[in-house]
ZAMARGU-4260 file (C-alpha; in steps of 0.2 Angstrom, whole numbers, plus 5000, padded with zeros to 4 digits):
<rodrens>
0) 5081/4993/4956 | 5099/4993/4963 | 5104/5009/4956 | 5090/5018/4965 | 5099/5016/4982
5) 5115/5026/4978 | 5122/5039/4966 | 5133/5028/4955 | 5137/5027/4937 | 5120/5021/4931
10) 5110/5034/4941 | 5122/5048/4934 | 5119/5042/4916 | 5100/5043/4919 | 5100/5059/4928
15) 5096/5070/4913 | 5081/5059/4910 | 5076/5062/4928 | 5077/5081/4925 | 5065/5079/4911
20) 5053/5069/4921 | 5054/5082/4935 | 5049/5095/4923 | 5034/5085/4916 | 5028/5081/4934
25) 5029/5100/4939 | 5020/5105/4923 | 5006/5092/4925 | 5003/5097/4943 | 5002/5116/4938
30) 4990/5112/4924 | 4978/5104/4937 | 4981/5118/4949 | 4975/5131/4936 | 4961/5120/4930
35) 4967/5117/4912 | 4967/5099/4917 | 4951/5094/4927 | 4950/5087/4944 | 4934/5078/4949
40) 4927/5077/4966 | 4915/5063/4971 | 4905/5073/4983 | 4910/5065/4999 | 4927/5068/5009
45) 4942/5060/5000 | 4957/5054/5010 | 4972/5050/4999 | 4985/5039/5006 | 5001/5039/4995
50) 5020/5040/4994 | 5033/5048/4985 | 5043/5033/4979 | 5039/5018/4968 | 5034/5003/4977
55) 5025/4999/4993 | 5029/5008/5009 | 5016/5002/5021 | 5001/5011/5013 | 4989/4996/5014
60) 4990/4993/5032 | 4988/5012/5035 | 4972/5012/5025 | 4965/4997/5034 | 4969/5006/5051
65) 4961/5022/5045 | 4945/5013/5039 | 4944/5004/5056 | 4946/5021/5065 | 4932/5029/5054
70) 4920/5014/5057 | 4923/5015/5075 | 4917/5034/5074 | 4901/5031/5064 | 4908/5034/5047
75) 4904/5022/5033 | 4920/5022/5022 | 4923/5015/5005 | 4940/5011/4998 | 4947/5015/4980
80) 4963/5008/4972 | 4970/5007/4955 | 4972/4988/4957 | 4990/4987/4952 | 4995/4970/4945
85) 4977/4966/4939 | 4969/4968/4922 | 4957/4981/4929 | 4972/4993/4931 | 4975/4994/4913
90) 4973/5011/4905 | 4955/5012/4899 | 4949/4998/4910 | 4932/4998/4917 | 4931/5000/4936
95) 4925/4985/4946 | 4922/4979/4963 | 4935/4969/4972 | 4929/4957/4985 | 4936/4943/4996
100) 4934/4930/4982 | 4939/4941/4967 | 4953/4935/4955 | 4969/4944/4959 | 4974/4943/4941
105) 4959/4955/4938 | 4959/4967/4953 | 4976/4965/4960 | 4982/4958/4976 | 4981/4973/4988
110) 4962/4976/4984 | 4958/4959/4989 | 4967/4960/5005 | 4958/4977/5008 | 4941/4969/5005
115) 4945/4954/5017 | 4951/4965/5031 | 4942/4982/5028 | 4924/4977/5031 | 4919/4990/5018
120) 4916/4991/4999 | 4932/4991/4988 | 4932/4997/4970 | 4947/4997/4958 | 4951/5006/4941
125) 4964/5017/4933 | 4953/5032/4934 | 4950/5034/4952 | 4936/5048/4950 | 4926/5035/4940
130) 4929/5021/4952 | 4923/5033/4966 | 4907/5037/4957 | 4903/5019/4953 | 4907/5014/4972
135) 4895/5028/4978 | 4881/5023/4965 | 4882/5005/4972 | 4884/5010/4990 | 4876/5027/4993
140) 4877/5025/5011 | 4896/5028/5010 | 4901/5045/5017 | 4920/5045/5015 | 4932/5037/5003
145) 4950/5032/5007 | 4961/5029/4992 | 4976/5016/4993 | 4989/5026/4983 | 4985/5040/4971
150) 4995/5054/4978 | 5000/5059/4961 | 4983/5055/4953 | 4977/5073/4952 | 4962/5069/4942
155) 4954/5065/4958 | 4951/5080/4969 | 4955/5076/4987 | 4952/5084/5004 | 4966/5076/5014
160) 4983/5070/5008 | 4993/5058/5019 | 5010/5053/5013 | 5019/5037/5020 | 5038/5037/5021
165) 5047/5020/5026 | 5064/5015/5031 | 5071/5017/5013 | 5068/5035/5014 | 5070/5043/4997
170) 5084/5031/4990 | 5097/5041/4981 | 5086/5057/4980 | 5084/5057/4961 | 5067/5056/4952
175) 5063/5042/4940 | 5072/5034/4931 | 5088/5039/4939 | 5080/5036/4957 | 5064/5030/4965
180) 5055/5046/4967 | 5039/5050/4958 | 5040/5068/4965 | 5053/5078/4975 | 5054/5077/4994
185) 5049/5095/4994 | 5031/5088/4991 | 5030/5083/5009 | 5028/5102/5014 | 5011/5102/5004
190) 5003/5086/5011 | 4992/5087/5026 | 5001/5074/5036 | 5016/5063/5035 | 5017/5045/5042
195) 5034/5038/5045 | 5037/5019/5046 | 5055/5014/5052 | 5061/5031/5046 | 5068/5042/5060
200) 5076/5054/5047 | 5059/5061/5042 | 5048/5070/5054 | 5030/5064/5055 | 5017/5053/5064
205) 5025/5036/5069 | 5017/5020/5062 | 5022/5002/5068 | 5017/4986/5060 | 5012/4973/5073
210) 5008/4954/5072 | 5006/4940/5084 | 5000/4925/5075 | 5003/4914/5060 | 4989/4907/5050
215) 4991/4891/5040 | 4987/4895/5022 | 4977/4878/5019 | 4967/4880/5034 | 4962/4898/5041
220) 4956/4890/5057 | 4974/4884/5061 | 4980/4900/5070 | 4996/4899/5080 | 5006/4911/5091
225) 5021/4917/5081 | 5031/4913/5097 | 5028/4895/5094 | 5040/4896/5079 | 5053/4905/5089
230) 5070/4898/5086 | 5065/4889/5070 | 5072/4891/5053 | 5059/4897/5041 | 5058/4901/5023
235) 5053/4919/5022 | 5044/4924/5006 | 5041/4942/5002 | 5035/4951/4985 | 5033/4968/4993
240) 5041/4985/4991 | 5053/4982/5004 | 5056/4963/5007 | 5070/4966/5020 | 5057/4975/5031
245) 5048/4958/5032 | 5063/4948/5035 | 5069/4960/5049 | 5052/4959/5057 | 5052/4940/5058
250) 5070/4940/5065 | 5065/4952/5079 | 5051/4940/5084 | 5064/4926/5086 | 5062/4917/5070
255) 5077/4912/5059 | 5071/4918/5042 | 5080/4911/5026 | 5075/4926/5015 | 5068/4924/4998
260) 5064/4942/4990 | 5054/4944/4975 | 5048/4960/4965 | 5033/4970/4972 | 5017/4962/4966
265) 5026/4946/4959 | 5015/4933/4952 | 5020/4917/4961 | 5023/4901/4953 | 5024/4884/4962
270) 5042/4883/4959 | 5045/4900/4968 | 5039/4891/4984 | 5047/4874/4982 | 5064/4875/4992
275) 5067/4856/4992 | 5062/4853/5011 | 5048/4854/5023 | 5053/4869/5033 | 5039/4881/5036
280) 5036/4894/5022 | 5031/4911/5030 | 5024/4925/5018 | 5015/4941/5019 | 4996/4943/5018
285) 4998/4952/5001 | 5008/4938/4994 | 4996/4925/5001 | 4982/4932/4991 | 4991/4925/4975
290) 4998/4910/4983 | 4982/4902/4990 | 4980/4892/4974 | 4998/4885/4977 | 4995/4882/4995
295) 5003/4867/5004 | 5003/4862/5022 | 5019/4870/5027 | 5014/4887/5020 | 5010/4900/5033
300) 5003/4918/5032 | 5009/4932/5044 | 4995/4945/5046 | 5000/4962/5052 | 4991/4978/5058
305) 4996/4996/5059 | 4998/5004/5076 | 4997/5023/5074 | 5002/5038/5085 | 4986/5042/5094
310) 4990/5061/5089 | 4988/5056/5071 | 4971/5048/5075 | 4965/5063/5084 | 4971/5074/5070
315) 4962/5064/5057 | 4945/5064/5066 | 4946/5082/5070 | 4949/5086/5052 | 4934/5076/5047
320) 4923/5083/5060 | 4918/5098/5050 | 4912/5087/5035 | 4902/5077/5047 | 4894/5092/5054
325) 4890/5099/5037
</rodrens>
């Protein structure tokens, strides 16, 4: 929302509501801390990857890199997500497995991307502790769980908390609904690690998103260097938390993006991708999950991967080494 980026009239009018929201957030967290509200632990190490703001901040690429790192070091991870945007995320919904051929209308877009790229089981559900239990019942060999989002989901007990902060920082600094924050920035002092993405104002381990190819949406075998599109005008489509980040990325690679920004988790229709010409249409992997049913020859997907500060990877493996020994 536009008023989240500055402290204007709308944000000022909503500020009392954000104070009330902040009180409720603190009370809820305190109730979990003193065990009046119960947190459940699945019995294997739990790594929560989340953020303080509403919307995406690069959590999914970070989860994929963490999972890749764990597999390289003989861990057998599983992933749990709410499945935002899918029917499984509805309150009271039953947990279910997300795989590469699942329906995004049921399990959401990000879990399908995680299943395709992660190489490990992915389960979704509004109650993360229940989803963890179901995952471990079906895949008892899993010895660590990584959650995509869920920093504020205190019903799931966790061993490590990793908070991602992107280039938008904390917006106008207000809590919901006057600003984009789910919790105060002071919460960063209590997490185990902060990962920053295009945000020099916050101290943490640096993350960069990298990509070198474009994949034709109608033919996954047609993979081309992104540099082969250098200098071309392309329609850039992004329904993610920060579409401008995607547009900037393409421009840095030498493409000439014509930006088309949509809301995070937007459910695309054919008319959303019809621009009246045959220029290439380049989209994120997350959006491609929902656009595959609408694919045309001029639709291309830009896969990205997270590159992390080696110090973060060493820190994570050292933290988990005690669990492996046990």
